[in-house]
N, C-alpha and C positions, 0 to 999 in steps of 0.2 A: 152613641152619644144617645142623649136624650134629646128629641127633637123640641120638647115643649121649652126646655130651658134654654136651646138656640134661638127660638122664636122669641124668647120674653126679652132676651138680652137686645137683641136689635129693634124689638118694640120700645124698648127704653132707651135706645139712644147710644148703647154700647157696642165697640168693636170687636168683631172675632179676629181670634189668632188665626194665622195660615193653618195651623193643625187643625183648627176646628172647622174652617171652609173645607179643608180637603176631606175630613169626615163625612162632613155633611153631602159632600158632593158624590162620593163613594157610597154612602148608605143609600141616596136617593135612587142612583143607577141600579144598585142592587135590590129595589123596591122595598130595603126597608124603613122608609120616609113615605109616607103615603101622599097622593096628590095634595089632599086637602091641608097637609102641613108645609108641603114646600111651598104652596099658594099663599098662606098665612106670613111665611116669612118674606116671600117676593112683595108682599103689599106692604111689610114693616120696611124693606129696603125703599120701596117706592117712596115714602112719607120720611125715612129717617135717613137716607142716605148711606153711603160706605165712604169709607177713607181712601186716599190713594192706595196706602197698604192694603187696605183690605180688598179693594178692585184688581190690584196686578195678583194676588196670591188667590185669588178668586178665579179669575184668569187662568192660571197656570192648572188650578186644579181641574176646570173644565177640559181644558186643551188634554191634561194627561187621564180624563176618564173614557179615554180609547186608543186608537193607534196615533202615533206621532212618528210621521214620516222622517225618514232620514235621508236626504237627496243628497248628502256630502258628494257623492261619486259623481254628479251631475257638473261638479265646479260651481261658479259662482252662479246662484238661481235668484229670481225676483219674482216676487209676485205681488200685484196690484188690485186693489178692492173700491169699489166705488161704493159711496153710503145709500144710492140710489135716486135716479132721477128720471126725466122724461127726454127721450132723444138720445139717450146716454150709450152710444157704441163704441167709446175710447179703446175699449178693451181689443176690440177687431183692429183699433189701429196701433196701438200703444204696444201690444204684444209682439207683433211681427218686427215692429220698429227696435224694438229692446234686442229679441232676438237677432236681427242682423246687425246688431252694434257689438255682440261679441258676448250677451249674457244670456244664461238658460232660463226661460220663462216655462216651469211646470207649474201649472195653475187650475184649480177646481172652481169651477163657477157653478151658481145656482141659476133657477127658472124665475121667471118673472111673477108677481102678486100685486093684485089692485092696479094703479095707474103706472108702475113701473116695470120695465122691461128687463128680460133676463137674458145674458149673455146665450146662454145654452138655446133658449128659444130661438133668437136671432141666428145662431149657426146651423140650428136644424132646418133654417128655410132654403140652405144649400144641398143641392138634391145628393142625396148618398151620404152625407155629413152625418158621422156617429160619435156622441160623446161619452158612451157606456163603455170604458175601458178597464181591462183588469191592470194588476199592478205591473207587472212584466209588461205589457204592451204599452203601459204610461210612460215606464221608465226607459223603454227602448225608443219610443219617438223622440223623448226630451233630448236621449244621446245624439240621435240621428239627424232631428232636424232643428233642436234646440228651441221650440215650441210645442206645448200639447196643452191642451184644454179637456178637461173630463168634468161630467157631472158631479155632483159633491157627493161624497162618501159619507155613508151613514155610518161607518166605522170611526170617523175623524169627530172629535168632541161629541159622543152622543149625548152625554149631559145636557150641553147646550141645546140639543135638538129637542130634547124631552122637557127642559124648562121653558124655551121660547111656545112652544104648544100650551101651555100653562099661561104666561105671560098674554098672550093672542086673547085667551077668553077671560081673563081676571083683569082688562084694564091696567097692566103694570107693563106694557111694551116701552113707553117713553119715559123710562128712567135711565138718566145718565149712565150710572155704573154698570147698569144692564145692558144696555144698548152696546157700550164700550167692550165688555168682557164677551158678549156674543159674537161680535165680529173678529176681536181680536184671538178668541181662544182657536176658532177656525183656523185662522191666519198662522199660528203658532205650529198647529197640528199638521199644517199642511208642509212645514219644513224649510220653506224659503229662507235664506240668510238676509235679503233685502225686501223691506216690504214699504211700496207708496200707495198712500192712502187717497183718494179723491173724495173729499167731506163737501157733499152739495150744501148751498144755502140758498133757501127762498120759498117762493110759493109751491113749487114741484119738488120739494125736499123735504125729508123728517125734521130736519134742522131747519126753521123757519126764520132766525135770526143769527146775525155774525156772533154775536158773543155766544150763542148756543153752540154753534157749530165749532167756533175756537175750542171751547171747553172740551167738547167732543174730541176733536183732534190731538189736544196738548195731552188727552186722558190716554187717548192711544197711542202716540208716539211713546209716552212714560212706559207704557205697559210693554212696548216693543222692546225698547231698550233694556227694561230690567231684564228680559228673556234673553238678553244678547243679540237681537236683530237691529240693523240699521233700518231705522224707520223714518220716513216723512211723511208730513201730510200737506195735500193743497186745499185750500178753500175754493170752490168755484160756484158762480153764481148759477143759480137755478130758478130765477124767475119766470124766465122764459124756455122754451127748451132747446135743446144743444144741438146745433146743426139745422138742417130743415126738413128732415125726414123722420118721422115718426111711427113706430112699428115694428116690424120683424124683417120681412124681405127686403122691403123699401130702405131700413136703416143700415142692412149689408150692401146693399148697392151704393148707398153714400159712404160709407167704410172705403169701399173698394176705389171710388171716384177719389176719396182723399188719399189713399195710398198711392194714386197716378197721378198726384199733383193737381185735382181738381175740385177738391174739396171746399166747404167752408171755412170761412175764416177763423170763426171760434171754435171748430172740432180741429183744426190745424194747430192752433195756439196752446189748446189744452191738452192735446196728446203730445206735441214737444215738450210742454212743460212739465207733463208727466214724467217723461220719458227721461229728460233730462236731470230730473230730482233723482231717479231711481238709477241713472249711471253716475252721478254724484255721489251716491249714498255706496255705491258698488265700487269706489274708486277710482271710477273713469270719465274721460272728459265730456261734458253735456253736450259737445259741439257733435259727437258721432250720431245722435238722434237724427238730426236735421240732415246729416249726410246720407243716412242710412233710407231715407223718405226719399228725399231729391234724386239720388241717384238711381232709384228703382229697387234696390236690394231689399227694403221691407217690403213691396209688393210681391218679388219673387217668393221671399220667405212664407209670405200669407198663402201663396197658392201652394207651395211645397206642405205646408200645414194642413192646410184643405184636403189635399188628395192623399197624405199618410192617414188621414182621418175616414178614407172612403168617400170623399167629396168629389164634386164635378169641378175640376179647376179650370175648366173653361169658362164659368161666371166671371173671373177676371178680365177677360177679352171680350166676354158677351152677357154684360149683366141682365140683359133682358132673360137669362135662364132662371133667374132668380123672380118666379111669378108673382105678380099682383092681381089683385083683384080686379075683374075686369071693367065692373061698373064705375064711374067717375062722377063724381058733383063738384060743383066749385062754390066757394064762399066769397063772395064779392062786396066789396067797400060800399056802404051807403053815402057817404060822404068823403071828401078828400080832406088831405091834412099830411099827418105823419105819427106813423104807429107809436103811441105810447103807453100801449099795456097789450102783453101776452102772455095770459095766465098759462103756465106751464102745468099747472095741475089739471084745469079745465081741458086742455090739449090730451093729456094723459087718459083723461077719464073720458074722451071722445071716440080713442081708439081702444079702450075697453068695451064701451057699447057697441063697437063694429064686431067685437069678438077676437080683437087683437092682444087680449089681455085675460087674468084668470081674477074671478071675484072671489074662488075658492081654491085651496091646493089640489092638484093633479085635474083640474078641468081642462079640456082640450081647446086649443086656440088654433084660429086662422091666421096663419103667418102672412097670408096675401095682402091682408086689409091692413089699412093705414091713411097716413096724412103726410101732405108735402106742403110744407109753409112757404110760401110764395114770398111773402112779406113778415119782415121780422122788427124789431124795436129800431127806431130812429129810421126806417124806409120811408122815401115818400109815397103816397097813392093818390090815384085820382079817384074821383066818384065813379063806381061801377069796375074798379079793376079786381082782378083776382087775389084775393088775399091768401087763400089755400084749396086745396083741393085733396079731395075724399076718395079714396079707394075702398070698394065697399061690395059686398053679394048681397045686400038688401036688408040685412040685420042692424035694428037700431040706428038707423040711418036718421031720422028726423031728430032723435034724441042728440045723436052725435053732432048734426049741425046745430041745432040750438046751441051746445058748449062751446060750439068753435066761435059763435058769432058773440056771447058772452065773453071768450076768451081775449079778444079782439079791443082794443080801445083806438080810435083814430081823433087826434087833436090836431091845435093850431103847431103845438111843441113837440118833440119828443127826441129821445135821444138813446145811443146806444150804451147800456151799462158796461162797467170793466167788468172782465168774465173771471180771471183770475185774479182772487181778493188778498190772498198772503200765503204764505207757506210756513207751516211749524216743521221744526228740525229738532 
């Protein structure tokens, strides 16, 4: 292919054929297209967009750029993905619910970046747990336990990793077809037959409006269907954090509480919605999700999963084994009323300043720091009452406290917004 012709075509608003997109991806991975030309094409896509057909073909080309897992030996497989939010520990609840409901969850997850947390970071707060697994171990655990979570493999959709690094430094991250193809190429390569997507909407999400989130959800569902995968997307609110715990170890504690039937209402609602949609897509009754949670089967599955991946299963009965930072500060209300604002982005940034998140890839994090939200939207507050507790080791405390004070708003009126906004099938 001639890269300059490929770039010119998109610059001029023309649509690429599937063959052209396949050739471009292959040439880029092989080093035959330099970064500066790939970056020029990304910018052309940013301004000119891509048709649905182009996006589907591009996603499939990205998925085929590396290894594509064949999980057919594992029976009915389900994967779950979140577009990123604050306090989002749903995988830790949804995955064991699904595994206890009769499907296999063989999932690869990533680490957190900026204000959003990563599933692997949270799980690594469990003493001994490890997510670096070879292929044979990954498959063995999936067969034996029905649930395995491993770190993202560089062998899956390598072209996406290469292009994302370029997007990150060329201001082309937030282009709808590029977001959808990046997410879905990894999901297709990971091999699950059923994919359920949690698309976040609001201040703490990448998609700030419901319209943007719906467009992303519809496009990703289309990509999944075209690839022969049963795909559903749930739009969920992320103006305020999910649950009350934000951090790493503190979120695992809350996930365990939820599996024990003691979790916050919003986390329970979203987990059961996502699990129910996945089960329906797999041809199974959605009611199995609640049965797995309320019977304790999901909690038992979580413990088996933790232990088979080297973790200390005693955290299920003794969550204090998940160490939190020893110093605790409180953010108190200056006035009484009702919480009418709780900015998820600012809460996420507060945890980032404490050292609980990354500002650059591969940066070490402190899994013990975090924030516990005593009050959320719609909760009544008296003057001087505790709004949030901050677990810290001295790093970034003043900045975190300022962000948390700015995150909260208290007034005469306030209400809890709906959590699940809609489902795209």
